[in-house]
PLY file of the C-alpha trace (Angstrom):
ply
format ascii 1.0
element vertex 300
property float x
property float y
property float z
element edge 299
property int vertex1
property int vertex2
end_header
13.17 1.35 31.30
9.85 1.91 31.62
7.28 -0.83 30.09
6.50 1.76 27.73
10.06 2.62 26.48
11.09 -1.45 26.46
7.71 -1.43 23.54
9.62 0.86 21.76
12.60 -0.55 21.18
11.56 -3.60 20.06
9.67 -1.64 17.04
9.95 -0.84 13.92
11.90 3.00 14.34
8.70 4.41 11.78
6.30 3.01 14.88
8.88 3.66 18.08
8.54 7.60 16.56
4.72 7.72 15.97
3.99 6.44 19.10
6.20 8.26 20.84
4.37 11.52 19.02
1.08 10.27 20.12
2.17 9.57 24.11
3.29 13.38 24.50
-0.02 14.12 22.49
-3.46 13.10 21.79
-2.77 10.92 24.16
-2.75 13.01 26.76
-6.08 14.74 26.07
-8.46 14.83 29.18
-10.65 11.21 28.89
-13.88 13.05 28.83
-12.77 15.30 25.33
-15.30 13.49 22.80
-14.31 14.11 18.72
-16.43 13.05 16.27
-15.63 12.33 12.21
-17.32 14.78 9.90
-17.32 13.61 6.49
-14.77 14.84 4.75
-15.45 18.55 5.86
-12.63 18.03 9.14
-9.42 20.23 7.51
-6.78 20.98 9.73
-3.29 23.04 8.47
-2.82 23.61 4.89
0.97 23.52 2.69
1.38 25.31 0.36
1.35 23.19 -2.05
-2.56 22.81 -1.42
-2.92 19.80 0.39
-4.94 19.30 3.96
-4.08 17.26 6.11
-6.89 16.04 7.43
-8.04 16.76 11.36
-11.47 15.17 12.97
-13.59 17.70 14.42
-16.65 18.29 16.63
-19.80 16.07 16.73
-22.48 17.20 15.18
-25.53 16.53 17.15
-28.23 15.08 14.79
-24.70 12.97 14.01
-25.00 8.59 14.63
-21.60 7.87 15.23
-18.70 8.80 17.42
-14.59 8.39 16.37
-12.78 7.92 19.43
-8.88 7.53 19.59
-5.73 8.87 17.84
-4.31 8.74 14.82
-2.32 5.41 15.39
-5.85 3.42 16.02
-9.33 4.72 15.68
-12.16 3.37 16.86
-15.86 4.09 16.06
-19.14 3.37 17.51
-22.65 3.67 16.32
-26.06 4.65 17.82
-28.16 2.10 15.40
-31.99 2.32 15.28
-34.52 0.30 15.35
-34.56 -1.95 11.95
-30.89 0.05 11.08
-28.17 -1.95 9.53
-24.30 -1.45 9.90
-22.61 -3.28 7.58
-18.40 -3.60 8.23
-15.20 -5.71 7.56
-15.06 -9.35 8.82
-13.16 -9.71 11.65
-13.67 -6.06 12.92
-16.09 -6.06 15.55
-15.10 -4.59 19.05
-18.64 -4.81 21.11
-21.96 -4.18 21.01
-24.92 -3.86 23.18
-27.23 -7.50 23.89
-30.10 -6.02 21.02
-28.11 -6.32 18.65
-28.20 -9.18 15.49
-25.37 -10.16 14.20
-25.52 -11.64 10.26
-23.42 -12.55 7.58
-23.89 -12.63 3.36
-22.24 -12.37 0.27
-24.94 -10.62 -1.93
-25.34 -12.85 -4.42
-22.05 -15.06 -5.71
-21.37 -12.54 -8.72
-21.42 -9.36 -5.77
-18.62 -11.54 -3.78
-17.04 -12.92 -6.00
-16.80 -9.12 -7.83
-15.42 -7.90 -4.56
-12.55 -10.94 -3.65
-11.59 -11.57 -7.63
-11.09 -8.28 -8.47
-11.82 -5.54 -5.61
-9.53 -7.06 -3.34
-11.73 -7.22 -0.86
-12.91 -9.79 2.04
-15.89 -12.34 0.19
-18.65 -11.87 2.96
-19.60 -9.16 5.11
-20.41 -9.18 8.01
-24.15 -6.98 9.39
-25.62 -6.17 12.68
-29.04 -5.42 12.46
-31.58 -3.22 15.80
-34.82 -5.47 15.52
-35.68 -4.55 18.68
-37.38 -1.38 19.80
-35.04 0.62 21.83
-31.24 2.04 20.86
-28.41 -0.26 20.70
-24.94 -0.05 19.47
-22.03 -1.62 17.58
-18.66 -0.57 17.64
-16.00 -1.71 15.49
-12.24 -0.86 14.53
-9.71 -1.17 11.19
-8.04 -4.64 11.68
-3.90 -2.47 11.61
-3.71 0.65 12.66
-5.30 3.30 11.20
-7.81 6.26 10.68
-11.09 5.80 10.08
-12.61 8.95 7.40
-16.10 9.24 7.02
-17.27 9.44 3.00
-20.80 11.20 2.42
-21.52 9.46 -1.29
-24.40 11.53 -1.15
-22.02 14.11 -2.23
-18.95 11.99 -3.70
-21.57 9.42 -5.20
-18.76 7.07 -7.45
-15.60 7.74 -5.16
-12.48 5.21 -6.48
-10.63 3.97 -3.28
-7.67 1.63 -2.43
-8.79 -2.50 -1.61
-8.88 -2.67 1.38
-10.06 0.30 2.29
-13.36 -0.39 3.01
-13.86 -0.55 7.09
-18.15 -0.09 7.61
-21.52 0.84 5.92
-24.50 2.88 7.43
-28.05 1.09 6.39
-28.82 -0.32 3.07
-28.49 2.33 0.34
-24.67 1.63 -0.87
-22.72 -1.06 -2.81
-19.37 -0.87 -4.19
-18.32 -1.78 -7.78
-15.48 -2.01 -10.22
-14.17 -0.22 -12.92
-11.61 -1.00 -15.30
-8.29 1.01 -15.49
-7.64 2.61 -19.11
-4.72 0.39 -20.15
-2.77 -2.37 -19.99
0.52 -0.38 -18.51
-1.72 1.54 -16.05
-3.02 -2.12 -14.89
0.70 -3.38 -14.36
2.27 -0.04 -12.61
-0.60 2.08 -11.66
-0.50 0.33 -8.69
-4.71 -1.08 -8.43
-4.45 -3.53 -11.00
-7.16 -4.11 -14.30
-10.15 -3.18 -11.81
-10.54 0.16 -9.36
-13.16 0.18 -6.76
-15.81 2.60 -6.84
-18.65 3.52 -4.88
-22.22 4.31 -4.73
-25.31 5.29 -3.07
-26.04 8.27 -1.03
-25.14 6.82 2.74
-22.69 7.03 4.71
-19.14 5.19 4.21
-16.20 4.09 6.79
-12.63 4.43 5.09
-9.74 3.42 7.26
-6.19 4.95 6.51
-2.73 4.97 7.87
-0.62 7.13 8.71
-1.45 11.01 8.17
-4.20 11.52 5.57
-3.86 14.35 3.43
-6.39 16.12 1.46
-6.37 17.97 -2.39
-8.75 19.20 -4.80
-7.20 19.22 -7.93
-8.03 21.84 -11.39
-8.60 21.12 -14.15
-5.62 19.24 -16.25
-3.47 19.69 -12.44
-1.69 16.71 -12.39
-0.25 14.79 -8.71
2.88 12.52 -8.61
2.00 9.96 -6.52
3.49 6.78 -5.14
1.33 3.90 -6.86
0.19 2.40 -2.46
-0.18 6.26 -1.15
-3.81 6.92 -2.93
-6.12 6.01 -0.54
-9.56 7.90 -3.24
-10.35 10.14 -5.92
-13.36 11.31 -7.42
-14.99 9.21 -10.52
-13.31 12.64 -12.56
-9.62 12.66 -12.10
-7.99 10.29 -14.13
-5.12 8.06 -12.98
-1.96 7.62 -15.02
0.81 6.41 -14.77
4.85 8.03 -15.03
7.84 6.62 -15.57
10.44 8.08 -12.79
13.76 7.34 -13.49
16.33 4.83 -15.13
17.44 1.51 -14.01
20.07 2.45 -11.02
17.17 4.69 -9.40
14.82 1.54 -10.41
16.72 -0.85 -8.10
17.46 1.61 -5.69
15.95 4.28 -5.17
13.55 2.41 -3.32
10.62 3.87 -5.83
10.42 1.21 -8.56
9.53 2.22 -12.12
6.69 3.48 -12.07
4.45 6.56 -10.54
0.97 6.85 -10.41
-0.13 10.43 -11.93
-3.50 11.89 -10.89
-4.62 14.36 -13.36
-8.34 16.96 -12.82
-10.53 17.96 -11.72
-11.39 16.30 -8.88
-11.00 15.58 -5.65
-7.90 13.00 -4.17
-7.08 11.79 -0.55
-3.88 10.58 0.03
-2.10 8.80 3.20
1.67 8.16 3.91
1.45 4.84 6.34
-0.13 1.98 3.67
-0.55 -1.17 4.81
2.28 -3.22 2.58
4.78 0.14 3.67
3.74 -0.91 7.70
4.22 -4.93 6.00
7.46 -4.36 4.78
8.53 -1.93 7.63
8.42 -5.09 10.18
9.10 -7.52 7.88
11.98 -5.68 7.63
13.27 -6.03 11.39
12.17 -9.52 12.41
14.42 -9.80 9.33
16.59 -8.16 10.99
16.17 -9.55 14.62
13.62 -8.29 16.65
14.29 -4.61 17.88
17.12 -3.30 20.82
15.42 -4.94 23.29
15.55 -8.19 22.88
17.23 -11.61 22.25
20.78 -10.76 23.77
22.73 -12.42 25.40
24.01 -11.41 29.25
27.32 -11.45 29.84
0 1
1 2
2 3
3 4
4 5
5 6
6 7
7 8
8 9
9 10
10 11
11 12
12 13
13 14
14 15
15 16
16 17
17 18
18 19
19 20
20 21
21 22
22 23
23 24
24 25
25 26
26 27
27 28
28 29
29 30
30 31
31 32
32 33
33 34
34 35
35 36
36 37
37 38
38 39
39 40
40 41
41 42
42 43
43 44
44 45
45 46
46 47
47 48
48 49
49 50
50 51
51 52
52 53
53 54
54 55
55 56
56 57
57 58
58 59
59 60
60 61
61 62
62 63
63 64
64 65
65 66
66 67
67 68
68 69
69 70
70 71
71 72
72 73
73 74
74 75
75 76
76 77
77 78
78 79
79 80
80 81
81 82
82 83
83 84
84 85
85 86
86 87
87 88
88 89
89 90
90 91
91 92
92 93
93 94
94 95
95 96
96 97
97 98
98 99
99 100
100 101
101 102
102 103
103 104
104 105
105 106
106 107
107 108
108 109
109 110
110 111
111 112
112 113
113 114
114 115
115 116
116 117
117 118
118 119
119 120
120 121
121 122
122 123
123 124
124 125
125 126
126 127
127 128
128 129
129 130
130 131
131 132
132 133
133 134
134 135
135 136
136 137
137 138
138 139
139 140
140 141
141 142
142 143
143 144
144 145
145 146
146 147
147 148
148 149
149 150
150 151
151 152
152 153
153 154
154 155
155 156
156 157
157 158
158 159
159 160
160 161
161 162
162 163
163 164
164 165
165 166
166 167
167 168
168 169
169 170
170 171
171 172
172 173
173 174
174 175
175 176
176 177
177 178
178 179
179 180
180 181
181 182
182 183
183 184
184 185
185 186
186 187
187 188
188 189
189 190
190 191
191 192
192 193
193 194
194 195
195 196
196 197
197 198
198 199
199 200
200 201
201 202
202 203
203 204
204 205
205 206
206 207
207 208
208 209
209 210
210 211
211 212
212 213
213 214
214 215
215 216
216 217
217 218
218 219
219 220
220 221
221 222
222 223
223 224
224 225
225 226
226 227
227 228
228 229
229 230
230 231
231 232
232 233
233 234
234 235
235 236
236 237
237 238
238 239
239 240
240 241
241 242
242 243
243 244
244 245
245 246
246 247
247 248
248 249
249 250
250 251
251 252
252 253
253 254
254 255
255 256
256 257
257 258
258 259
259 260
260 261
261 262
262 263
263 264
264 265
265 266
266 267
267 268
268 269
269 270
270 271
271 272
272 273
273 274
274 275
275 276
276 277
277 278
278 279
279 280
280 281
281 282
282 283
283 284
284 285
285 286
286 287
287 288
288 289
289 290
290 291
291 292
292 293
293 294
294 295
295 296
296 297
297 298
298 299
């Protein structure tokens, strides 16, 4: 077997399938083909359910960031103009040009505690500022296998996003806030906790999402039943609720729990197929089984 096949054999089936698909598809693209995300205008094939598969489009001439890679792992490179600041999660920087000055803070104590204790994000924010006279560059990547989704807050101010999805932002005209859910039942069973994260401002922010990203605009009163952890983000006009999935037998043996989340329109929603919690569970199960088919056996 080749080295690639040996690596795939040692991975969980879900990851092996994803890597095999990427090897036969996007990873074989010409190396000079450059792609760039656009703020939620990149809509791919439409399903009969009304969902669109999120796909990146070609860059706009005046854009200051590039998103490259495949759906399994992506990187975003920023062109940083003099006095401009890029903010990202700690530990996500890949490379930068020498003129970038790194710094870290938590805003103020209340903001840091709010992010850490209520929003499920890091207490600290990593900043990269260009203090020179030339355009500099810095690149960041999610800390786990994920796509990068650009969000234009001028259009989606107040967007609610799932914890752990924030990656980076351009400038300082943005902030993260929290919003309390409507009831104790939603807090316990909707997968978002007592507080939901909200994005505000006029700048560009970037979320990370594992697997395939699906988008849909719900009509007024239209409901969508979703597994809680598969929610990536939704507009502030969308209401979050819960619905019982079934009885005790389904709860114990169906793998979906006792409740699902319900999103009620009007508004825009984004769904991801491989949240970090599901990926971590697959890796734990694989580890408990003693690894993949390529390792650990004794020779006859």
